[in-house]
MDAnalysis code that builds the backbone (N, CA, C; Angstrom):
import MDAnalysis as mda
import numpy as np

u = mda.Universe.empty(252, n_residues=84, atom_resindex=np.repeat(np.arange(84), 3), trajectory=True)
u.add_TopologyAttr("name", ["N", "CA", "C"] * 84)
u.add_TopologyAttr("resid", np.arange(1, 85))
u.add_TopologyAttr("resname", ["MET", "ALA", "ARG", "VAL", "ASN", "ILE", "THR", "VAL", "PRO", "ASP", "ALA", "VAL", "LEU", "ALA", "ARG", "ALA", "ARG", "GLU", "ALA", "ASP", "LEU", "ASN", "ILE", "SER", "ARG", "ILE", "THR", "THR", "GLN", "ALA", "LEU", "GLN", "ASP", "GLU", "LEU", "GLU", "ARG", "ARG", "ASP", "LYS", "MET", "ALA", "SER", "PHE", "ARG", "ALA", "LEU", "ALA", "ASP", "GLU", "MET", "ASP", "ALA", "GLU", "GLN", "GLY", "PRO", "VAL", "PRO", "GLU", "ALA", "GLU", "ARG", "LEU", "ALA", "ALA", "GLU", "GLU", "TRP", "ALA", "ARG", "GLY", "LEU", "SER", "ILE", "PRO", "ASP", "VAL", "GLN", "HIS", "VAL", "ARG", "SER", "ALA"])
u.atoms.positions = np.array([
    [-5.189, -1.187, 1.198],
    [-4.330, -0.227, 0.564],
    [-5.103, 1.080, 0.401],
    [-4.431, 2.169, 0.677],
    [-5.070, 3.485, 0.617],
    [-5.171, 3.986, -0.824],
    [-6.160, 4.823, -1.043],
    [-6.317, 5.494, -2.331],
    [-6.083, 6.973, -2.093],
    [-5.343, 7.598, -3.002],
    [-5.079, 9.031, -2.890],
    [-5.287, 9.692, -4.247],
    [-5.498, 10.983, -4.212],
    [-5.582, 11.768, -5.442],
    [-4.284, 12.545, -5.590],
    [-3.780, 12.620, -6.813],
    [-2.603, 13.435, -7.094],
    [-2.933, 14.368, -8.251],
    [-2.196, 15.447, -8.342],
    [-2.366, 16.383, -9.442],
    [-1.208, 16.195, -10.403],
    [-1.555, 15.972, -11.662],
    [-0.560, 15.740, -12.711],
    [-0.948, 16.619, -13.899],
    [0.022, 17.276, -14.514],
    [-0.312, 18.067, -15.698],
    [-1.010, 17.196, -16.757],
    [-2.004, 17.770, -17.418],
    [-2.789, 17.030, -18.404],
    [-1.921, 16.354, -19.455],
    [-0.923, 17.069, -19.953],
    [-0.077, 16.514, -21.008],
    [0.712, 15.297, -20.514],
    [1.171, 15.355, -19.293],
    [1.926, 14.230, -18.726],
    [1.011, 13.026, -18.561],
    [-0.176, 13.255, -18.045],
    [-1.126, 12.161, -17.859],
    [-1.516, 11.544, -19.201],
    [-1.738, 12.382, -20.192],
    [-2.102, 11.865, -21.516],
    [-0.985, 10.988, -22.081],
    [0.242, 11.435, -21.953],
    [1.376, 10.628, -22.455],
    [1.514, 9.328, -21.680],
    [1.320, 9.388, -20.369],
    [1.417, 8.170, -19.553],
    [0.348, 7.172, -19.949],
    [-0.852, 7.658, -20.174],
    [-1.935, 6.761, -20.593],
    [-1.672, 6.196, -21.982],
    [-1.190, 7.034, -22.898],
    [-0.850, 6.561, -24.242],
    [0.215, 5.470, -24.190],
    [1.130, 5.598, -23.251],
    [2.200, 4.615, -23.101],
    [1.753, 3.409, -22.287],
    [0.500, 3.417, -21.857],
    [-0.070, 2.320, -21.068],
    [0.742, 2.055, -19.801],
    [1.137, 3.152, -19.144],
    [1.919, 3.028, -17.921],
    [1.009, 2.762, -16.729],
    [1.513, 1.997, -15.788],
    [0.811, 1.752, -14.537],
    [1.151, 2.921, -13.601],
    [0.291, 3.918, -13.593],
    [0.561, 5.157, -12.853],
    [0.686, 4.901, -11.355],
    [-0.146, 4.026, -10.824],
    [-0.067, 3.718, -9.389],
    [1.275, 3.081, -9.037],
    [1.727, 2.145, -9.856],
    [3.003, 1.468, -9.583],
    [4.160, 2.454, -9.681],
    [4.149, 3.282, -10.711],
    [5.228, 4.245, -10.898],
    [5.236, 5.276, -9.776],
    [4.066, 5.743, -9.388],
    [3.966, 6.718, -8.298],
    [4.445, 6.103, -6.991],
    [4.029, 4.876, -6.721],
    [4.468, 4.189, -5.502],
    [5.981, 4.048, -5.488],
    [6.567, 3.647, -6.616],
    [8.021, 3.483, -6.686],
    [8.734, 4.821, -6.488],
    [8.196, 5.880, -7.075],
    [8.795, 7.207, -6.912],
    [8.767, 7.640, -5.449],
    [7.656, 7.387, -4.768],
    [7.560, 7.725, -3.350],
    [8.545, 6.904, -2.523],
    [8.650, 5.610, -2.823],
    [9.594, 4.762, -2.099],
    [11.031, 5.231, -2.335],
    [11.350, 5.579, -3.573],
    [12.696, 6.067, -3.889],
    [13.011, 7.351, -3.128],
    [12.051, 8.264, -3.082],
    [12.269, 9.534, -2.376],
    [12.440, 9.310, -0.878],
    [11.633, 8.432, -0.294],
    [11.773, 8.141, 1.133],
    [13.124, 7.498, 1.433],
    [13.568, 6.601, 0.568],
    [14.878, 5.968, 0.745],
    [15.996, 7.007, 0.630],
    [15.867, 7.907, -0.337],
    [16.863, 8.966, -0.511],
    [16.944, 9.828, 0.742],
    [15.789, 10.182, 1.291],
    [15.770, 11.009, 2.504],
    [16.375, 10.273, 3.690],
    [16.106, 8.976, 3.815],
    [16.710, 8.181, 4.892],
    [18.231, 8.173, 4.762],
    [18.724, 8.008, 3.541],
    [20.170, 7.991, 3.313],
    [20.788, 9.350, 3.635],
    [20.094, 10.421, 3.258],
    [20.618, 11.749, 3.555],
    [20.648, 11.999, 5.063],
    [19.639, 11.531, 5.780],
    [19.625, 11.679, 7.234],
    [20.785, 10.907, 7.856],
    [21.049, 9.709, 7.351],
    [22.174, 8.915, 7.854],
    [23.494, 9.614, 7.560],
    [23.604, 10.168, 6.355],
    [24.823, 10.885, 6.001],
    [25.021, 12.095, 6.906],
    [23.951, 12.855, 7.133],
    [24.064, 14.030, 8.002],
    [24.489, 13.623, 9.414],
    [23.938, 12.534, 9.918],
    [24.310, 12.059, 11.256],
    [25.786, 11.682, 11.293],
    [26.265, 11.001, 10.254],
    [27.670, 10.621, 10.188],
    [28.555, 11.867, 10.104],
    [28.157, 12.830, 9.269],
    [28.943, 14.064, 9.139],
    [28.985, 14.819, 10.469],
    [27.868, 14.872, 11.173],
    [27.836, 15.539, 12.478],
    [28.737, 14.819, 13.475],
    [28.718, 13.492, 13.431],
    [29.575, 12.696, 14.319],
    [31.046, 12.970, 14.015],
    [31.382, 13.025, 12.738],
    [32.767, 13.297, 12.357],
    [33.180, 14.709, 12.769],
    [32.263, 15.679, 12.613],
    [32.554, 17.043, 13.056],
    [32.823, 17.076, 14.560],
    [32.037, 16.329, 15.315],
    [32.207, 16.306, 16.767],
    [33.549, 15.682, 17.157],
    [33.962, 14.654, 16.423],
    [35.210, 13.956, 16.745],
    [36.444, 14.686, 16.224],
    [36.351, 15.237, 14.994],
    [37.543, 15.770, 14.341],
    [37.496, 17.270, 14.095],
    [36.377, 17.881, 14.437],
    [36.217, 19.299, 14.154],
    [35.666, 19.491, 12.753],
    [35.189, 20.695, 12.471],
    [34.598, 20.939, 11.156],
    [35.650, 20.899, 10.051],
    [35.192, 20.659, 8.839],
    [36.076, 20.639, 7.672],
    [36.527, 22.074, 7.393],
    [37.827, 22.267, 7.167],
    [38.300, 23.616, 6.842],
    [37.589, 24.155, 5.588],
    [37.333, 25.445, 5.571],
    [36.565, 26.078, 4.501],
    [37.148, 25.776, 3.114],
    [38.452, 25.869, 2.965],
    [39.074, 25.627, 1.653],
    [38.824, 24.187, 1.190],
    [38.912, 23.240, 2.094],
    [38.646, 21.841, 1.734],
    [37.178, 21.621, 1.398],
    [36.285, 22.285, 2.142],
    [34.857, 22.158, 1.867],
    [34.529, 22.695, 0.482],
    [35.089, 23.857, 0.140],
    [34.841, 24.449, -1.169],
    [35.394, 23.578, -2.291],
    [36.573, 22.992, -2.084],
    [37.157, 22.105, -3.099],
    [36.291, 20.861, -3.287],
    [35.764, 20.324, -2.198],
    [34.895, 19.145, -2.290],
    [33.587, 19.490, -2.998],
    [33.030, 20.661, -2.720],
    [31.802, 21.074, -3.401],
    [32.039, 21.244, -4.895],
    [33.176, 21.817, -5.266],
    [33.491, 21.977, -6.685],
    [33.611, 20.613, -7.359],
    [34.281, 19.682, -6.708],
    [34.408, 18.329, -7.253],
    [33.031, 17.680, -7.388],
    [32.194, 17.827, -6.366],
    [30.882, 17.185, -6.360],
    [29.968, 17.747, -7.442],
    [30.137, 19.020, -7.786],
    [29.302, 19.598, -8.839],
    [29.503, 18.877, -10.162],
    [30.620, 18.235, -10.341],
    [30.889, 17.496, -11.566],
    [30.228, 16.128, -11.592],
    [29.649, 15.703, -10.480],
    [28.980, 14.407, -10.410],
    [27.524, 14.551, -10.827],
    [26.917, 13.451, -11.192],
    [25.496, 13.461, -11.564],
    [24.640, 13.102, -10.364],
    [24.675, 13.950, -9.346],
    [23.908, 13.725, -8.133],
    [23.003, 14.927, -7.908],
    [21.671, 14.728, -7.887],
    [20.794, 15.875, -7.676],
    [20.963, 16.470, -6.279],
    [20.831, 17.759, -6.186],
    [20.856, 18.487, -4.913],
    [22.157, 18.324, -4.149],
    [23.268, 18.132, -4.848],
    [24.526, 17.922, -4.142],
    [24.910, 19.144, -3.315],
    [24.503, 20.338, -3.730],
    [24.837, 21.516, -2.954],
    [24.036, 21.594, -1.669],
    [23.014, 20.740, -1.515],
    [22.183, 20.754, -0.316],
    [22.427, 19.532, 0.569],
    [23.554, 18.846, 0.381],
    [23.836, 17.642, 1.144],
    [23.795, 17.946, 2.636],
    [24.407, 19.002, 3.027],
    [24.282, 19.439, 4.418],
    [24.573, 20.925, 4.478],
    [23.889, 21.554, 5.354],
    [24.063, 23.001, 5.479],
    [25.307, 23.303, 6.295],
    [25.973, 24.373, 5.945],
    [27.211, 24.741, 6.636],
    [26.936, 25.265, 8.014],
])
């Protein structure tokens, strides 16, 4: 298993140590979660591109309505799901 150095603000590290957190485990899980999120976004983009190729692009008014609806969801970076 590889060892790496990361930079963490002093206050965050102090709180993590006070809480007796396993920093390596939490960091590993965070990295795995981010990689999984990126894989899902790539799959979504591929599906959206396939749908655009088959059915044409989404009309602007529908795209804007969907973005407005999505802003109400608790999903980070929803405005960056795919570039227009």
